[in-house]
Every structure is written in C-alpha cells, then in structure tokens.
C-alpha positions in Angstrom: -2.9 -27.6 -19.9 -1.0 -24.6 -18.9 2.1 -26.5 -18.4 1.8 -28.6 -21.7 1.6 -25.6 -24.1 4.6 -23.8 -23.1 6.5 -27.2 -23.0 5.5 -28.0 -26.5 6.2 -24.5 -27.8 9.7 -24.6 -26.1 10.5 -28.1 -27.6 9.3 -27.0 -31.0 11.4 -23.6 -30.8 14.5 -25.7 -29.9 14.2 -28.3 -32.7 13.6 -25.4 -35.2 16.8 -23.8 -33.9 18.8 -27.1 -34.1 17.5 -27.7 -37.7 18.6 -24.1 -38.8 22.0 -24.8 -37.5 22.3 -27.9 -39.7 20.8 -26.2 -42.6 22.9 -22.9 -42.3 26.1 -24.1 -40.7 28.3 -21.3 -42.2 26.1 -18.6 -40.9 25.7 -20.3 -37.4 29.5 -20.6 -37.3 30.1 -17.0 -38.2 27.5 -16.0 -35.6 29.1 -18.0 -32.8 32.3 -16.5 -33.7 31.0 -13.0 -33.5 29.4 -13.8 -30.0 32.8 -15.3 -28.7 34.8 -12.3 -30.1 32.4 -10.0 -28.3 32.8 -11.9 -25.0 36.6 -12.2 -25.1 37.5 -8.7 -26.3 34.8 -6.6 -24.3 32.6 -8.6 -21.8 35.4 -10.9 -20.1 38.1 -8.3 -19.5 35.6 -5.5 -18.3 33.5 -7.9 -16.0 36.0 -10.4 -14.4 37.8 -7.8 -12.2 34.5 -6.4 -10.9 33.2 -9.9 -10.2 36.4 -10.9 -8.3 36.7 -7.7 -6.3 32.9 -7.7 -5.3 33.4 -11.2 -3.8 36.4 -9.9 -1.9 34.6 -7.0 -0.6 31.8 -9.2 0.6 34.1 -11.6 2.3 36.1 -8.6 3.9 33.1 -7.0 5.2 33.1 -3.8 3.1 29.6 -4.4 1.8 28.3 -4.5 5.6 30.3 -1.2 6.2 28.5 0.5 3.1 25.1 -1.0 4.2 25.3 0.8 7.7 26.2 4.0 6.3 23.6 4.2 3.4 20.6 2.7 5.2 19.2 6.2 6.1 19.3 7.0 2.3 18.4 3.7 0.6 15.5 2.9 2.7 13.4 5.9 2.2 14.2 6.2 -1.4 14.1 2.6 -2.7 12.7 0.8 0.4 15.8 -1.5 0.4 18.6 -2.2 2.9 21.6 0.1 2.7 23.6 -2.6 0.9 21.5 -1.7 -2.0 23.9 1.1 -2.5 26.6 -1.3 -3.2 24.5 -3.1 -5.6 23.8 0.0 -7.4 27.3 1.3 -7.5 28.7 -2.0 -8.9 25.8 -2.1 -11.4 26.7 1.4 -12.7 30.6 0.5 -12.8 30.4 -2.9 -14.4 26.9 -3.0 -16.0 24.6 -5.9 -16.3 24.4 -8.7 -15.1 26.6 -7.5 -12.0 23.7 -6.4 -10.1 22.0 -9.7 -10.3 25.2 -11.6 -9.2 25.6 -9.4 -6.0 21.7 -9.4 -5.3 21.7 -13.2 -5.5 24.7 -13.3 -3.3 22.9 -10.9 -0.7 19.8 -13.2 -0.8 21.7 -16.4 -0.2 23.3 -14.7 2.7 20.0 -13.4 4.1 21.1 -9.7 3.8 17.8 -8.9 2.0 14.3 -10.3 1.9 13.0 -11.6 -1.4 10.8 -8.5 -2.2 13.8 -6.3 -1.3 16.0 -8.4 -3.8 13.4 -7.8 -6.5 13.1 -4.2 -5.7 17.0 -3.8 -6.1 17.1 -5.6 -9.2 14.5 -3.3 -10.6 16.5 -0.2 -10.4 20.2 -1.4 -10.4 20.2 -3.3 -13.7 21.8 -0.6 -15.7 24.3 -0.5 -18.4 27.8 0.9 -17.5 28.7 4.4 -18.7 31.6 3.0 -20.8 29.1 1.0 -22.9 26.9 3.8 -23.4 29.6 6.5 -24.2 32.2 4.2 -25.9 30.4 1.3 -27.6 27.1 3.1 -28.4 27.8 6.7 -28.8 31.3 6.5 -30.4 31.6 3.1 -31.7 28.1 2.6 -33.3 26.7 6.2 -33.8 30.2 7.9 -34.4 28.9 10.8 -32.3 30.6 11.2 -28.9 28.4 14.0 -28.0 25.4 11.7 -28.0 26.9 9.8 -24.9 26.0 12.3 -22.2 22.4 12.6 -23.4 22.0 8.8 -23.7 23.6 8.3 -20.3 21.4 10.9 -18.6 18.2 9.5 -20.1 19.2 5.9 -19.2 20.0 6.7 -15.5 17.0 9.1 -15.0 14.7 6.3 -16.3 16.4 3.9 -13.7 15.9 6.3 -10.8 12.2 6.6 -11.7 11.9 2.7 -11.9 13.6 2.5 -8.6 11.2 5.3 -7.1 8.2 3.4 -8.6 9.3 0.0 -7.3 9.7 1.3 -3.9 5.9 0.7 -3.6 6.0 -2.9 -4.9 5.3 -5.6 -2.2 4.4 -3.1 0.5 2.2 -5.8 2.2 5.4 -7.9 2.6 5.5 -8.9 6.2 9.3 -9.7 6.2 11.7 -7.0 6.8 15.5 -6.8 6.9 16.4 -5.9 10.5 18.4 -2.7 10.9 21.8 -2.9 12.4 22.0 -1.8 16.2 21.9 1.8 16.8 24.8 2.1 19.5 27.3 4.8 19.1 27.8 6.9 15.9 27.0 5.7 12.6 30.6 5.4 11.6 31.5 3.2 14.6 28.6 1.1 13.9 29.8 0.7 10.4 33.1 -0.3 11.4 31.7 -2.8 13.8 29.7 -4.5 10.9 32.8 -4.7 9.0 34.7 -6.4 11.7 31.8 -8.7 12.6 31.2 -9.8 9.0 35.0 -10.6 8.5 35.1 -12.5 11.7 32.1 -14.5 10.7 33.5 -15.3 7.2 36.7 -16.5 8.8 38.5 -17.6 5.5 42.2 -16.7 5.2 42.8 -14.1 2.3 44.4 -16.6 -0.1 41.4 -18.8 0.2 39.1 -16.0 -0.4 40.8 -14.7 -3.4 41.0 -18.3 -4.9 37.1 -18.7 -4.2 36.4 -15.3 -5.6 38.3 -16.2 -8.9 36.8 -19.7 -9.0 33.2 -18.4 -8.8 33.6 -15.4 -11.0 35.1 -17.7 -13.8 32.3 -20.0 -13.4 29.8 -17.0 -13.7 31.7 -15.7 -16.8 31.6 -19.1 -18.6 27.7 -19.0 -18.0 27.5 -15.4 -19.5 29.8 -16.5 -22.6 27.2 -19.2 -23.4 24.3 -17.0 -23.4 26.1 -14.4 -25.6 27.1 -17.0 -28.2 23.7 -18.7 -28.1 21.6 -15.5 -28.4 24.1 -14.3 -31.2 23.4 -17.5 -33.1 19.6 -17.3 -32.6 19.7 -13.7 -33.9 21.4 -14.8 -37.0 19.1 -17.8 -37.6 16.2 -15.7 -37.3 17.5 -13.4 -39.9 18.5 -16.3 -42.4 15.7 -18.7 -42.0 12.9 -16.2 -42.9 11.3 -16.1 -39.4 12.1 -12.5 -39.1 9.0 -11.0 -40.8 6.7 -12.9 -38.6 8.6 -11.6 -35.4 8.6 -8.0 -37.1 4.9 -7.8 -37.7 3.9 -6.8 -34.1 6.7 -4.3 -34.1 5.7 -2.7 -37.4 2.0 -2.2 -36.1 3.2 -0.6 -33.1 5.7 1.7 -34.8 3.0 2.7 -37.2 0.7 3.7 -34.5 3.2 6.1 -32.8 4.8 7.3 -35.9 8.2 5.5 -35.6 10.1 4.7 -38.8 9.7 1.2 -40.0 13.5 1.2 -40.7 13.9 0.8 -37.0 11.8 -2.6 -36.7 14.8 -4.7 -37.4 16.7 -3.0 -34.5 13.6 -3.6 -32.1 13.6 -7.2 -33.0 17.2 -7.8 -32.7 17.3 -5.9 -29.6 14.6 -8.0 -28.0 17.1 -10.7 -28.1 20.5 -9.0 -27.6 21.4 -5.5 -26.5 24.8 -5.0 -28.4 23.2 -6.3 -31.7 20.0 -4.3 -31.4 21.8 -1.0 -30.7 24.1 -1.5 -33.6 21.1 -2.1 -35.8 19.4 1.0 -34.5 22.5 3.1 -35.4 22.5 1.8 -39.0 18.9 2.2 -39.7 19.4 4.2 -43.0 16.8 6.9 -43.4 15.3 6.9 -40.0 15.4 10.3 -38.1 18.4 10.4 -35.8 16.1 11.2 -32.7 14.3 8.0 -33.3 17.4 6.0 -33.9 18.8 7.2 -30.6 15.5 6.8 -28.6 15.0 3.2 -29.9 18.7 2.4 -29.0 18.0 3.9 -25.5 15.0 1.7 -25.1 16.9 -1.3 -26.2 19.6 -0.6 -23.7 16.9 0.0 -21.1 15.3 -3.4 -21.8 18.8 -5.0 -21.9 17.9 -8.1 -24.1 16.6 -11.7 -23.5 20.3 -12.7 -23.4 20.8 -10.5 -20.3 17.7 -11.7 -18.9 18.7 -15.4 -19.2 22.0 -14.5 -17.5 20.1 -12.8 -14.8 17.9 -16.0 -14.2 20.8 -18.1 -14.3 22.7 -16.4 -11.5 19.3 -16.1 -9.4 19.0 -19.9 -9.6 19.0 -21.3 -5.9 17.2 -18.1 -4.6 13.6 -17.3 -4.4 13.8 -14.1 -6.2 11.2 -14.0 -9.1 11.9 -13.0 -12.6 8.4 -11.4 -13.2 8.9 -8.2 -11.4 12.4 -7.9 -12.9 11.0 -8.2 -16.5 8.2 -5.6 -15.6 10.9 -3.3 -14.5 12.8 -3.7 -17.6 9.7 -2.8 -19.9 9.1 0.3 -17.7 12.9 1.2 -17.9 12.7 0.8 -21.8 9.5 3.1 -22.2 11.0 5.7 -19.7 14.2 5.8 -21.5 12.8 6.3 -24.9 10.5 9.1 -23.5 13.5 10.7 -21.7 15.7 10.5 -24.9 13.0 12.1 -26.9 12.7 14.9 -24.5 16.5 15.6 -23.9 17.9 15.0 -27.3 16.5 18.2 -29.0 17.7 20.3 -26.3 21.3 18.7 -26.2 24.1 20.9 -27.8 25.5 18.3 -30.2 28.0 19.8 -32.8 26.9 19.3 -36.2 23.3 18.0 -35.3 20.9 20.6 -36.7 17.1 20.4 -36.0 16.5 19.2 -39.4 18.4 15.9 -38.7 16.6 15.5 -35.4 13.0 16.3 -36.2 11.0 13.8 -38.3 9.6 15.3 -41.7 6.2 16.4 -41.9 3.9 16.1 -44.8 4.9 14.5 -48.3 2.5 11.9 -48.3 1.4 10.5 -51.7 -2.3 11.6 -51.1 -1.0 15.1 -50.5 -2.4 15.1 -47.0 -0.5 16.7 -44.2 0.0 14.4 -41.2 1.6 14.8 -37.8 2.6 11.6 -35.9 2.7 11.0 -32.2 6.5 11.7 -32.1 6.1 14.8 -34.1 3.8 16.1 -31.5 6.1 14.8 -28.6 9.3 16.5 -30.2 7.8 19.7 -31.6 4.5 21.0 -30.3 4.2 19.0 -27.2 7.8 18.5 -26.2 7.6 21.0 -23.2 4.0 20.0 -22.3 5.6 16.4 -21.7 8.9 17.8 -20.2 7.2 20.0 -17.7 4.9 17.6 -16.0 7.5 14.9 -16.1 10.1 17.3 -14.6 7.7 18.5 -11.9 6.9 14.9 -11.1 10.5 13.9 -10.8 11.2 16.9 -8.7 8.1 16.3 -6.5 9.0 12.6 -5.9 12.7 13.5 -5.1 11.7 16.2 -2.7 9.3 13.7 -0.9 11.9 11.1 -0.9 14.7 13.5 0.4 12.2 14.8 3.0 11.7 11.3 4.2 15.4 10.6 4.1 16.2 13.5 6.4 13.4 12.6 8.7 14.8 9.0 8.6 18.4 10.2 9.3 17.2 12.5 12.2 15.2 9.6 13.7 18.3 7.4 13.1 20.7 9.7 14.8 18.5 10.4 17.8 18.4 6.7 18.5 
C-alpha cells in the first residue's frame, strides 16, 4: 500500500500538469522560454567552465593533492576526507549543483564512503557569491549593500549545518583510509597527485574531450530541470492550484508574524530558487527584513528544481537524498535566523530602522500586538545573538582544538 499511494499521486500530478499545458499553451510556452533564457544567459556560461575544469583536476590528480593537504582540517571539523575541501571550494565558486556533481564523482571512484558523501553534500550545497551579490542583492532588491549580509548569513548557516552533520552516521563502520604518512605533508600530497595521474593514464586530449562531453551532458540535464520547474511554477499560478499550496504557509507565517505578502515567494521558492527570491524582493508592503530573511531561507533551501538536479547526478551511487533534504531544511531555518540577527546591525546606506523593523500595533480592535519576529528583531535580538554567537564560538573552538591535535598527531606520525 505504501508504494501504491505515492505512485498514484505522482501519476495524477503528471496528468494534471500535462492537461494544464494543453489548456494554457501560451503561458506554458512563455514559462519555458523564461527558463531557457535563464539557463543560456546565466547558468550555462557560469557553470560549464567549472564542470570541465573540475573533471580535468580530478584526472590530473589535483584533487588528491588537495585531499592530503586538507585532511588534518576537514576530518575534525566535518568528519569527511580532505577531498571535501575541494567539494566545498568548487561549491562556493560555482554554486549548486556543482558540489553534487563532484561528490558523485568521488563516490563512484571510492574516494569517500556513502555517509561521508552525504555529510559533504550537507554543507557544500551553497549558492555562489556572484548569485547572492549580483543576482539577488543588486538585480532583485536593487541594494548592493545587502549582498554582504545575505552572503555572510548564508555561509554561516552552511558552516553550522556542516558542524551539525559531522555527528551524522557516527555508527558507520566504513571509513575512508588515510594516505600513508611517510615524509612531509607536502611530499605526500605531491606523491598522491603523481600516483592518481598515473592511475588515470588518459592523454590530456582525451581527458579534455571526456570532460567536455560529460559536462555538456550534465548541463543538458540541468537545463531540462530549470525549464520544467519554471513551467510548473507558472501552471500552479494560472490553474488556480496556488491557494491550496499556500494555505500551510499562510498558517505558518501567521504563527510567526511573517507578512502574508511573502507567501507567494515561499511557495514559488519551494519549487525554484531564482523565481522564489525574485518574488520575495517584489513582495509589496512586507517589511524589508522579512523580505531579505525569506529570500535567504529560499536560497538555503535551494528549491525542488536543484534537488531534482542533485538526485539526477547522484544516480548510480548509493548516496541517499533524505539526509540532503534534511540539511537543506536546516540550512533554510538557520539562514533565516542569521539574516534576522545580522541585518539590523548592518550598515546599509538609506536603510533606516523604520524600514527594517515591522510595525507594531494598529490592529482594528485597538489591541497592541508584538509578533515573534518583532521580539526577535527588537526586544530579543541580542538574547538570540549572544547564545548563538557563544555556541558558534564554542563549537568552532572545539573543532579547532581537535584540528590542532589531529595535525600534531599527523605530523608526529
């Protein structure tokens, strides 16, 4: 019975989507064009070079070189092999789903265990700084000064997710073997690079051709997902299904005092990150702090479109999607809170506190009301920031202490 209900629900959803494309052909065509325009003007030129170069660095042994150097840091901090530093750096540079592509490649090459791959996906699935600064802060909100605060909140939340997920799967018996500790760390890293290049054995021309072929196939997959979810978002809007999807968000937003004008952004961002952040920036009447916080949560969640891309590139591996989705939910919540805490203290020209803080009072019944967010931003802002900061400092200090001990033991061996 468990398998029948999801199958029937999925079949019904696909049939309804197909019928909506027939009923609203003009809107579906426009949505598909918008998705394709987004892919070819932003996603394709920004991601393809990173995909090709990452494949080249894997074949040339650069990743193995990085893995040896960063094992004393990545293992105590995030409980992953040193190669996780490469996943993190490429995820920061290129954004999602670059981290999933490299993690899947690692798993297929037995460079990490299943649980280690799931840990890497948990904290490395981040938006690139260019997207946060350029597309969101400048292009959508029209306030370049927001970029720094949004990026800081996003990456602090990712760090906290990584520190949390280091404890995930501790009962896992499999463990990636450490490189041999003979000679200095630099010499071991060089030896790992040479050994990996020798084991690959492909000529550079063939390696480049394979990298381009594999990267273009992955990009075609991403293009399909962007077009599909752009169309789904438009069909939900024009077919009258939106109020039903919005009802749970309206109840949740009402509970926490979030402006209902941001419900559309939350529903859209559930599907696609670009459309959701754009809707958050256009939520007329909502307090700016809530607009930015919801946009930060949407970027942390990254949308079902990105989740579908991640699931596709993980095909053929045993890495599960459940821990990844849980990490994205945690990232969204932490990014939302971090933005609320950081934004009122940010020095943003032309942004007075009257625009940041939600209005109090003014209810029809004349009662004075303070919502959860009002407490968070006004009265309890520091009461949240202080323990959060102390917890972050404590966890970081413990991780650094463990890292120093690991490095000392590593060097002694």
